[in-house]
Backbone as a printed PyTorch tensor [residue, N CA C, xyz], in Angstrom:
tensor([[[-142.6220, -120.1560,   98.2270],
         [-143.8180, -121.1790,   99.0710],
         [-143.0950, -122.3150,   99.6400]],

        [[-143.6750, -122.9760,  100.6320],
         [-142.9250, -124.2610,  101.0010],
         [-143.8820, -124.9140,  101.3100]],

        [[-143.1730, -126.3330,  100.8930],
         [-144.5080, -127.3530,  101.3940],
         [-143.4720, -128.2440,  102.0670]],

        [[-144.6390, -129.2310,  103.2430],
         [-143.9110, -130.2990,  104.1170],
         [-143.4470, -131.5470,  103.2080]],

        [[-142.5100, -131.8910,  103.6590],
         [-142.1890, -133.6480,  103.2400],
         [-142.5260, -134.5650,  104.0690]],

        [[-142.7080, -135.4790,  103.7710],
         [-142.7120, -136.9040,  104.3530],
         [-142.7360, -136.9970,  106.1150]],

        [[-141.5280, -136.6670,  106.0580],
         [-141.3010, -136.3550,  107.6330],
         [-141.4130, -135.2930,  108.4860]],

        [[-142.0820, -134.4140,  107.8080],
         [-142.8550, -133.1450,  108.5130],
         [-141.5990, -132.2700,  108.4440]],

        [[-140.7970, -131.8720,  107.7910],
         [-139.6980, -131.3290,  108.0040],
         [-140.4730, -129.7680,  106.3470]],

        [[-140.1580, -129.0040,  106.8130],
         [-140.2990, -127.9490,  105.5040],
         [-139.0620, -128.0100,  104.6240]],

        [[-139.2860, -128.1200,  103.0070],
         [-138.8060, -128.1610,  102.1630],
         [-138.7690, -126.6490,  101.4030]],

        [[-137.8380, -126.0160,  101.4250],
         [-137.4930, -124.4730,  100.8650],
         [-137.8270, -124.7240,   98.9340]],

        [[-138.7180, -123.9310,   98.4420],
         [-138.5920, -124.0060,   97.2960],
         [-138.3970, -122.5780,   96.6470]],

        [[-137.7300, -122.6590,   95.8900],
         [-136.9100, -120.9060,   95.3270],
         [-138.0340, -120.6080,   94.6550]],

        [[-138.7110, -119.3770,   94.4870],
         [-139.6230, -118.9180,   93.0520],
         [-138.7700, -119.0710,   91.9960]],

        [[-139.8580, -119.1450,   90.9540],
         [-138.9460, -119.2250,   89.6720],
         [-138.1600, -118.6480,   88.7220]],

        [[-138.0140, -117.1850,   89.4450],
         [-137.0640, -115.9080,   88.9950],
         [-135.7960, -116.4940,   90.2300]],

        [[-135.5050, -116.9870,   90.9610],
         [-134.7480, -117.3880,   91.4280],
         [-133.8800, -118.8580,   90.9080]],

        [[-134.7990, -119.7210,   90.4870],
         [-134.1180, -120.9760,   90.0840],
         [-133.3590, -120.5440,   88.7040]],

        [[-132.1830, -121.4810,   88.9680],
         [-131.0890, -121.5580,   87.7920],
         [-132.3140, -121.9370,   86.5760]],

        [[-131.8220, -121.6560,   85.1960],
         [-132.4970, -122.1620,   84.0120],
         [-131.7460, -123.0500,   83.6870]],

        [[-133.2890, -123.7630,   83.1340],
         [-132.7110, -125.3540,   82.5500],
         [-132.1030, -124.7930,   81.3450]],

        [[-131.2070, -125.6320,   80.7860],
         [-130.4170, -125.3560,   79.7170],
         [-131.3960, -125.5620,   78.4580]],

        [[-131.4980, -124.8470,   77.2830],
         [-131.9160, -125.5240,   76.1000],
         [-131.5070, -127.2800,   75.8210]],

        [[-132.0010, -128.0450,   75.7780],
         [-131.4750, -129.4510,   75.6570],
         [-130.6190, -129.8000,   74.6160]],

        [[-131.0770, -128.3790,   73.2780],
         [-130.1770, -128.9120,   72.2180],
         [-128.8770, -127.8420,   72.3780]],

        [[-128.1130, -127.8030,   73.4110],
         [-127.3710, -126.7210,   73.8510],
         [-126.5720, -128.0680,   74.9550]],

        [[-127.2670, -128.9520,   75.4850],
         [-126.7940, -129.9890,   76.0540],
         [-125.7820, -130.7210,   75.5140]],

        [[-124.6080, -131.0930,   76.0910],
         [-123.5060, -132.3000,   75.7670],
         [-124.1910, -133.3800,   75.1220]],

        [[-125.2730, -133.8670,   76.0750],
         [-125.8500, -135.2680,   75.7310],
         [-126.6630, -135.2960,   74.4130]],

        [[-127.2450, -133.8210,   74.2360],
         [-128.3420, -133.9110,   72.9420],
         [-127.4170, -133.9940,   71.8060]],

        [[-125.7470, -133.0070,   71.5520],
         [-125.4170, -132.7950,   70.7250],
         [-124.2660, -134.1230,   70.2970]],

        [[-124.0860, -134.7090,   71.3280],
         [-123.1160, -136.2360,   71.3490],
         [-124.1400, -136.9460,   70.3700]],

        [[-125.4220, -137.3250,   70.8920],
         [-125.9060, -138.1510,   70.1090],
         [-126.8020, -137.7740,   69.0450]],

        [[-126.6280, -136.4900,   68.6460],
         [-126.5830, -136.0280,   67.1440],
         [-125.4850, -136.2050,   66.2790]],

        [[-124.0100, -135.8920,   67.0170],
         [-122.8030, -136.4720,   66.1360],
         [-123.0540, -137.3130,   65.9720]],

        [[-122.9330, -138.4300,   66.6790],
         [-122.6030, -139.8400,   66.6820],
         [-124.0230, -140.1470,   65.6890]],

        [[-125.2420, -139.7490,   65.6930],
         [-126.3580, -140.5670,   64.3620],
         [-125.7880, -139.7150,   63.0300]],

        [[-125.3960, -138.4000,   62.7630],
         [-125.3780, -137.6820,   61.8040],
         [-123.9500, -138.4420,   61.2340]],

        [[-122.9510, -138.8220,   61.6890],
         [-121.7340, -139.2960,   61.1680],
         [-121.6770, -140.8780,   61.3140]],

        [[-122.6720, -141.2210,   61.8710],
         [-122.7640, -142.9970,   61.3790],
         [-124.2280, -142.6940,   60.2290]],

        [[-125.0440, -141.8570,   60.0600],
         [-125.7850, -142.0670,   58.5230],
         [-124.6300, -141.6790,   57.6330]],

        [[-123.9570, -140.8890,   57.8210],
         [-122.9640, -140.3200,   56.7560],
         [-122.1960, -141.5360,   56.1260]],

        [[-122.0960, -142.5170,   57.2680],
         [-120.6420, -143.5410,   56.8770],
         [-121.5720, -144.6630,   56.4340]],

        [[-122.7080, -144.7050,   57.1490],
         [-123.5610, -145.8520,   56.1860],
         [-123.7200, -145.6640,   54.6250]],

        [[-123.8950, -144.5080,   54.6320],
         [-124.2390, -143.6120,   52.9930],
         [-122.8180, -144.3000,   51.9850]],

        [[-121.7600, -144.0100,   53.0810],
         [-120.8020, -144.3030,   52.3140],
         [-120.1880, -145.7900,   51.6310]],

        [[-120.5570, -146.2760,   53.1260],
         [-119.9080, -148.1700,   53.2120],
         [-121.5600, -148.4560,   52.3840]],

        [[-122.8040, -148.4490,   51.9020],
         [-123.7130, -148.7710,   51.4780],
         [-123.7390, -150.2530,   50.6550]],

        [[-122.8440, -150.1500,   49.4890],
         [-122.6400, -151.3670,   48.7980],
         [-121.7980, -152.3640,   49.4470]],

        [[-121.1060, -152.2510,   50.3780],
         [-120.4940, -153.2710,   50.9530],
         [-121.8850, -154.2880,   51.6640]],

        [[-122.7890, -154.2110,   52.1640],
         [-123.6250, -154.7400,   52.7850],
         [-123.2050, -154.8360,   53.8150]],

        [[-122.1340, -154.1110,   54.6770],
         [-122.1160, -154.0930,   55.8840],
         [-122.4140, -153.1490,   56.9030]],

        [[-122.9370, -153.1690,   57.7680],
         [-123.0820, -152.4950,   58.9640],
         [-122.1000, -151.5790,   59.5400]],

        [[-122.0460, -150.1520,   60.3270],
         [-121.1330, -149.8470,   60.9460],
         [-120.4470, -150.5760,   62.1390]],

        [[-121.2030, -150.9280,   63.1320],
         [-120.9640, -151.8440,   64.0690],
         [-120.0020, -152.8410,   63.5160]],

        [[-120.6560, -153.7550,   62.4170],
         [-119.8580, -154.6740,   61.7100],
         [-118.9020, -154.6090,   61.3070]],

        [[-118.7050, -153.0180,   60.6610],
         [-117.4230, -152.9000,   60.1660],
         [-116.2520, -152.2800,   61.3740]],

        [[-116.9440, -152.1310,   62.6490],
         [-115.8040, -151.8280,   63.7150],
         [-115.0230, -153.6080,   64.3500]],

        [[-115.9820, -153.7690,   64.2550],
         [-115.3620, -155.5670,   64.5180],
         [-114.3680, -155.9470,   63.0010]],

        [[-114.6380, -155.8780,   62.1710],
         [-114.0170, -155.8730,   61.1900],
         [-112.5820, -155.4140,   61.3100]],

        [[-112.7170, -154.0520,   61.6460],
         [-111.1780, -153.3240,   62.1450],
         [-110.3120, -153.9420,   62.6460]],

        [[-110.9550, -154.2550,   64.0880],
         [-110.3840, -155.1420,   65.0590],
         [-109.5790, -156.3330,   64.5340]],

        [[-110.3150, -156.9540,   63.6790],
         [-109.6420, -158.1910,   63.0730],
         [-108.5090, -158.1330,   62.1650]],

        [[-108.7660, -157.1490,   60.9880],
         [-108.0540, -156.8130,   60.2030],
         [-106.2730, -156.9340,   60.9040]],

        [[-106.4920, -156.3480,   62.1780],
         [-105.1990, -155.8570,   62.5450],
         [-104.8270, -156.6450,   63.9560]],

        [[-105.5340, -157.4920,   63.8180],
         [-105.0350, -158.7360,   65.6080],
         [-105.9290, -159.7150,   65.3510]],

        [[-105.9680, -160.4730,   63.9420],
         [-107.0020, -161.9500,   63.8970],
         [-105.9810, -162.8660,   64.2610]],

        [[-106.0080, -163.5620,   64.6820],
         [-107.7090, -164.1830,   65.3690],
         [-108.1040, -163.5090,   66.8300]],

        [[-109.4830, -163.2670,   66.9480],
         [-109.4770, -162.4850,   68.4610],
         [-110.5150, -163.5240,   69.2090]],

        [[-110.4430, -163.5640,   70.3410],
         [-111.4000, -164.3000,   71.1500],
         [-113.0350, -162.8550,   71.0760]],

        [[-113.6840, -163.8060,   71.0890],
         [-115.2000, -163.3580,   70.8660],
         [-115.3380, -162.2520,   72.3610]],

        [[-114.3590, -163.0150,   73.8030],
         [-114.2220, -161.6370,   74.6520],
         [-113.5830, -160.4180,   74.4710]],

        [[-112.6910, -160.7850,   74.2260],
         [-111.3980, -159.8490,   73.3620],
         [-111.9530, -159.1870,   72.7150]],

        [[-113.0430, -159.4830,   71.8590],
         [-113.5540, -158.2950,   70.6860],
         [-114.3530, -157.4500,   71.1030]],

        [[-115.0790, -157.9900,   72.6180],
         [-116.0190, -157.1830,   73.0400],
         [-115.2930, -156.4990,   74.0830]],

        [[-114.2920, -156.6150,   74.3840],
         [-113.4120, -155.3610,   75.6280],
         [-112.7890, -154.6650,   74.2670]],

        [[-112.2030, -154.8630,   73.5600],
         [-111.5780, -153.9020,   72.6700],
         [-112.7030, -152.6620,   72.0340]],

        [[-113.5880, -153.4740,   72.1830],
         [-114.7620, -152.3970,   71.5270],
         [-115.6670, -151.6360,   72.2880]],

        [[-115.3920, -151.9940,   73.3470],
         [-116.3380, -151.5710,   74.5020],
         [-117.4730, -151.6330,   74.5760]],

        [[-117.8930, -153.3590,   73.9370],
         [-119.6630, -153.5260,   73.8970],
         [-119.4940, -154.7560,   74.7530]],

        [[-120.6390, -154.7830,   75.1200],
         [-121.3320, -156.3790,   75.7400],
         [-121.2110, -157.4360,   75.1560]],

        [[-121.1400, -158.4560,   75.8130],
         [-121.1880, -159.9500,   75.3220],
         [-122.3800, -160.2140,   74.2170]],

        [[-123.4110, -159.6340,   74.9050],
         [-124.6310, -159.7830,   74.0410],
         [-124.1660, -159.0330,   72.7920]],

        [[-123.9290, -158.1890,   72.9330],
         [-124.3320, -157.2360,   71.4560],
         [-123.0130, -158.2030,   70.3710]],

        [[-121.6900, -158.2520,   70.8500],
         [-120.6220, -158.8130,   70.0200],
         [-121.7970, -160.2500,   69.4050]],

        [[-121.9670, -160.8590,   70.4770],
         [-122.6800, -161.7530,   69.5640],
         [-123.6480, -162.0640,   68.7760]],

        [[-124.4020, -161.3500,   68.5300],
         [-124.8580, -160.8630,   67.6430],
         [-124.5360, -160.3550,   66.7850]],

        [[-123.4450, -159.5140,   66.4290],
         [-123.1340, -158.8820,   65.2760],
         [-122.2660, -159.7130,   64.5590]],

        [[-121.6830, -160.9400,   65.4050],
         [-120.6080, -161.8470,   64.9070],
         [-121.5800, -162.9750,   64.0110]],

        [[-122.9240, -162.8920,   64.9590],
         [-123.6870, -164.3250,   63.8800],
         [-124.1170, -163.6420,   62.5140]],

        [[-124.3210, -162.3900,   62.8760],
         [-124.6610, -161.3420,   61.6000],
         [-123.5010, -161.8400,   60.3830]],

        [[-122.7460, -161.3210,   60.8100],
         [-121.2140, -161.4520,   60.3550],
         [-120.7430, -163.0840,   59.3580]],

        [[-121.1990, -164.1010,   60.3310],
         [-120.7230, -165.3920,   60.1250],
         [-122.1640, -165.8420,   58.9820]],

        [[-122.8680, -165.1410,   59.3300],
         [-123.9290, -165.6230,   57.9920],
         [-123.9060, -164.9120,   56.6130]],

        [[-123.1040, -164.0550,   56.7470],
         [-122.6680, -163.0490,   55.6120],
         [-121.9020, -163.5590,   55.0930]],

        [[-121.0990, -164.3300,   55.7420],
         [-119.6820, -165.2340,   55.3590],
         [-118.2190, -164.5710,   55.4330]],

        [[-118.4380, -163.7490,   56.4550],
         [-117.6890, -162.7730,   56.3850],
         [-116.6910, -162.8940,   57.4220]],

        [[-116.8950, -163.9910,   58.6310],
         [-116.2250, -164.2290,   59.6510],
         [-116.4860, -165.5400,   60.0040]],

        [[-115.6950, -166.3890,   60.6510],
         [-115.9560, -167.6230,   61.1810],
         [-115.5190, -167.7030,   62.3640]],

        [[-116.4180, -168.5530,   63.4610],
         [-116.0580, -168.7360,   64.6390],
         [-115.8520, -170.0500,   64.9820]],

        [[-114.4670, -170.4120,   65.7230],
         [-113.7370, -171.7080,   66.0010],
         [-113.5220, -171.4590,   67.3370]],

        [[-114.0860, -172.9130,   68.1260],
         [-113.6050, -173.1750,   69.4360],
         [-111.9950, -173.5400,   69.5290]],

        [[-111.2440, -173.4250,   70.5160],
         [-110.3990, -173.7700,   70.6330],
         [-110.4380, -175.1150,   71.0900]],

        [[-109.1620, -176.5160,   70.6310],
         [-109.4530, -177.4320,   71.0020],
         [-108.8910, -177.5780,   72.5170]],

        [[-108.0590, -176.9560,   72.6670],
         [-107.3610, -177.1390,   74.2500],
         [-108.6330, -176.2960,   75.1900]],

        [[-109.4140, -175.4810,   75.1440],
         [-110.3520, -175.1250,   75.6840],
         [-111.5260, -174.6440,   75.2110]],

        [[-112.6160, -175.5770,   75.1680],
         [-113.7190, -175.3110,   74.1260],
         [-114.5800, -174.7130,   74.2620]],

        [[-114.5920, -173.5610,   75.9210],
         [-115.1740, -172.4510,   76.1340],
         [-114.5580, -171.4920,   75.3590]],

        [[-113.6870, -170.8590,   75.0160],
         [-113.0710, -170.2410,   74.1540],
         [-112.9180, -170.1670,   72.6560]],

        [[-113.6060, -169.0840,   72.3780],
         [-113.9920, -169.0490,   70.4760],
         [-113.3010, -168.0770,   69.8520]],

        [[-112.4780, -168.3440,   69.0640],
         [-112.1680, -167.2560,   68.3170],
         [-112.2890, -166.9930,   67.0130]],

        [[-112.0990, -165.9550,   66.4640],
         [-112.8760, -165.3570,   65.5630],
         [-112.0210, -165.1740,   64.2080]],

        [[-112.3250, -165.7040,   63.0600],
         [-111.5330, -165.2870,   62.1880],
         [-112.0680, -164.7800,   60.8950]],

        [[-111.3600, -163.9640,   60.3700],
         [-111.6570, -163.5010,   58.9140],
         [-111.8740, -164.4140,   57.9070]],

        [[-112.7600, -164.2760,   56.8450],
         [-113.0290, -165.3660,   55.7280],
         [-112.0800, -164.5540,   54.6940]],

        [[-112.1410, -165.0240,   53.6250],
         [-111.3270, -164.2680,   52.5100],
         [-112.0770, -163.1600,   52.1940]],

        [[-113.7070, -163.5950,   52.2640],
         [-114.6970, -161.9630,   51.6740],
         [-114.4670, -161.1260,   52.8210]],

        [[-114.0760, -161.6860,   54.4060],
         [-114.0490, -160.7930,   54.9340],
         [-112.9420, -159.8080,   54.9700]],

        [[-111.6930, -160.2410,   54.1980],
         [-110.6690, -159.6430,   53.6800],
         [-110.6890, -158.6920,   52.6990]],

        [[-111.3330, -158.6940,   51.8650],
         [-111.5990, -158.2790,   51.1490],
         [-112.3820, -157.2580,   51.1690]],

        [[-113.2100, -156.9110,   52.2620],
         [-113.5180, -155.7750,   52.5440],
         [-113.0190, -154.5760,   52.9580]],

        [[-111.8320, -154.6670,   53.2430],
         [-110.8080, -154.0670,   54.0900],
         [-110.9090, -152.8110,   53.3810]],

        [[-110.3970, -152.9120,   51.9700],
         [-110.1410, -151.3270,   51.3890],
         [-111.3450, -150.3430,   51.0410]],

        [[-112.5470, -151.2580,   50.3990],
         [-113.3270, -150.3630,   50.7980],
         [-114.2140, -149.8470,   52.0090]],

        [[-114.1630, -150.1860,   53.2800],
         [-114.4790, -149.8810,   54.6500],
         [-113.5530, -148.8860,   54.9180]],

        [[-112.4150, -149.0750,   54.7160],
         [-111.2020, -148.2770,   55.1790],
         [-111.3960, -146.8110,   54.1780]],

        [[-111.5780, -147.0660,   52.6450],
         [-111.6540, -145.9140,   51.9800],
         [-112.9890, -145.0240,   52.4390]],

        [[-114.0610, -145.3520,   52.7900],
         [-115.2810, -144.9090,   53.4000],
         [-114.9690, -144.0010,   54.6730]],

        [[-113.9290, -144.4760,   55.8100],
         [-113.0740, -144.0890,   57.0120],
         [-112.7270, -142.9680,   56.3120]],

        [[-111.6170, -143.2500,   55.5300],
         [-110.7960, -142.0130,   55.0660],
         [-111.1210, -140.8770,   54.5380]],

        [[-112.5730, -141.1380,   53.7140],
         [-113.6470, -140.2480,   52.9470],
         [-114.1440, -139.1610,   54.2120]],

        [[-114.7140, -139.9560,   54.9950],
         [-115.5480, -139.0340,   55.7910],
         [-114.1380, -138.3210,   56.5820]],

        [[-113.3920, -138.7210,   57.3370],
         [-112.4840, -138.3550,   58.2260],
         [-111.9470, -136.7050,   57.3840]],

        [[-111.4220, -137.1690,   56.2750],
         [-110.8180, -136.2660,   54.9090],
         [-111.9550, -135.0910,   55.0320]],

        [[-113.2150, -135.2970,   54.5140],
         [-114.3590, -134.4430,   54.4510],
         [-114.3550, -133.4130,   55.8720]],

        [[-114.5670, -134.0480,   57.5940],
         [-114.8050, -133.3690,   58.1960],
         [-113.5140, -132.2270,   58.5320]],

        [[-111.9390, -133.1950,   57.9630],
         [-111.2370, -132.5390,   58.4180],
         [-111.0110, -131.2360,   57.5920]],

        [[-111.3480, -131.3330,   56.4630],
         [-111.5960, -130.2000,   55.4620],
         [-112.8340, -128.7630,   55.6630]],

        [[-113.1430, -129.2300,   56.5610],
         [-114.1780, -128.6120,   57.0360],
         [-113.8440, -127.7460,   58.2930]],

        [[-113.5990, -128.3300,   59.0220],
         [-113.1330, -127.6950,   60.5590],
         [-111.3000, -127.5400,   60.6780]],

        [[-110.7050, -128.1180,   59.8500],
         [-109.3790, -127.9010,   60.0820],
         [-108.9240, -129.3700,   60.5020]],

        [[-107.1410, -129.4320,   60.6300],
         [-106.6040, -130.4970,   60.8730],
         [-106.6630, -130.2220,   62.4710]],

        [[-106.2400, -129.0150,   62.8070],
         [-106.1300, -128.9050,   64.5170],
         [-107.3940, -129.1590,   65.1740]],

        [[-108.4940, -128.7430,   64.4690],
         [-109.7210, -128.8530,   65.3290],
         [-110.3030, -130.1350,   65.5780]],

        [[-109.8880, -130.4550,   64.0460],
         [-110.3100, -132.0920,   64.1380],
         [-109.6380, -133.1360,   65.2820]],

        [[-108.1720, -132.7780,   65.5520],
         [-107.3860, -133.3610,   66.6090],
         [-107.9460, -133.1950,   67.8280]],

        [[-108.0390, -131.6830,   67.9710],
         [-108.8520, -131.5070,   69.5610],
         [-109.9380, -132.1200,   69.4470]],

        [[-111.0450, -132.3490,   68.2220],
         [-112.1950, -132.7740,   68.5450],
         [-112.4440, -134.3970,   68.8630]],

        [[-111.5460, -135.0800,   68.3880],
         [-111.0770, -136.5230,   68.1150],
         [-110.2110, -136.6250,   69.9370]],

        [[-109.7610, -135.6630,   70.3690],
         [-108.8620, -135.9090,   71.8840],
         [-110.5470, -135.7150,   72.4680]],

        [[-110.7280, -134.4440,   72.5710],
         [-111.9770, -134.1890,   73.6930],
         [-112.6100, -135.5640,   73.5560]],

        [[-113.4060, -136.1480,   72.4290],
         [-114.4520, -137.4570,   72.5600],
         [-113.7530, -138.6090,   73.4230]],

        [[-112.2430, -138.5220,   72.8010],
         [-111.9690, -139.5770,   73.4450],
         [-111.8770, -139.4500,   75.0870]],

        [[-111.3560, -138.1200,   75.5230],
         [-111.6760, -138.2470,   76.8700],
         [-112.7480, -137.9540,   77.8990]],

        [[-113.7350, -137.4500,   76.6560],
         [-115.0370, -137.5130,   77.2480],
         [-115.3600, -139.2520,   77.5640]],

        [[-115.4640, -139.9460,   76.8030],
         [-115.6450, -141.2830,   76.6020],
         [-114.8510, -142.2280,   77.7720]],

        [[-113.3710, -141.8040,   77.9950],
         [-112.8990, -142.4500,   79.3470],
         [-113.3000, -142.0510,   80.4380]],

        [[-113.6860, -140.7060,   80.7040],
         [-114.5590, -140.1960,   82.0390],
         [-116.0950, -140.9670,   81.8060]],

        [[-116.7200, -141.1370,   81.2010],
         [-117.7990, -141.7150,   80.9130],
         [-117.4640, -143.4670,   81.5320]],

        [[-116.7680, -143.9460,   80.9910],
         [-116.6510, -145.2810,   81.4110],
         [-116.2320, -145.6170,   82.6660]],

        [[-115.0600, -144.6080,   83.2220],
         [-114.4650, -144.9780,   84.1340],
         [-114.8130, -143.9490,   85.1390]],

        [[-114.0900, -142.5700,   85.1520],
         [-114.6030, -142.4700,   86.2420],
         [-116.0580, -141.8390,   87.0920]],

        [[-117.0750, -141.9740,   85.9350],
         [-118.0960, -142.0560,   86.5380],
         [-118.7060, -143.3380,   87.4190]],

        [[-117.9490, -144.4740,   87.0850],
         [-118.0690, -145.4420,   87.5280],
         [-119.6790, -145.9570,   87.1450]],

        [[-119.8100, -145.8700,   86.4570],
         [-121.6280, -146.3870,   85.6640],
         [-121.1060, -147.4770,   84.6830]],

        [[-122.3200, -148.3010,   84.9770],
         [-122.0030, -149.1460,   83.3520],
         [-122.6260, -148.6790,   82.1960]],

        [[-121.7250, -148.8650,   81.0440],
         [-121.5690, -148.0890,   80.0200],
         [-121.3730, -149.1620,   78.8520]],

        [[-121.6140, -150.6030,   79.3340],
         [-121.7820, -151.5820,   78.0210],
         [-123.3780, -152.1070,   77.9620]],

        [[-123.8530, -152.3330,   76.7360],
         [-125.2780, -152.9570,   76.7410],
         [-125.7170, -152.4090,   77.5470]]])
């Protein structure tokens, strides 16, 4: 069957038996990646429940534990999230007494993020939860497959953030 486009040209439509089958959505990379992210995040949330910290907040703390202080802009860049998202996350962490934001005296536009003692005290429980989750998955998959999975996910994320030239933040 053919149909006429607005320009008057005939658009060819393949009969259903000649069209490529639509892949089952559960077999798609997007679905599997979303499911993986949700399941690993739920598992991590259960492991860190006693800390009062959400996974996104733990990632911010992870950057600060190794690179304190960092500017708000630099934190957003390192975590590959938008300015609004980092601002909201830092506000929650500040209210919880985990970080402090301080303006730089020489340039009041720049805000530096510092850990408090409470923020420093969360390092071991959050690190321990990360290690436990990684060890459990590695035990199930094997060290080689776990390394391959991590390398593959890292590469796919790089492709989606750079090669596809599409915005990925916020």
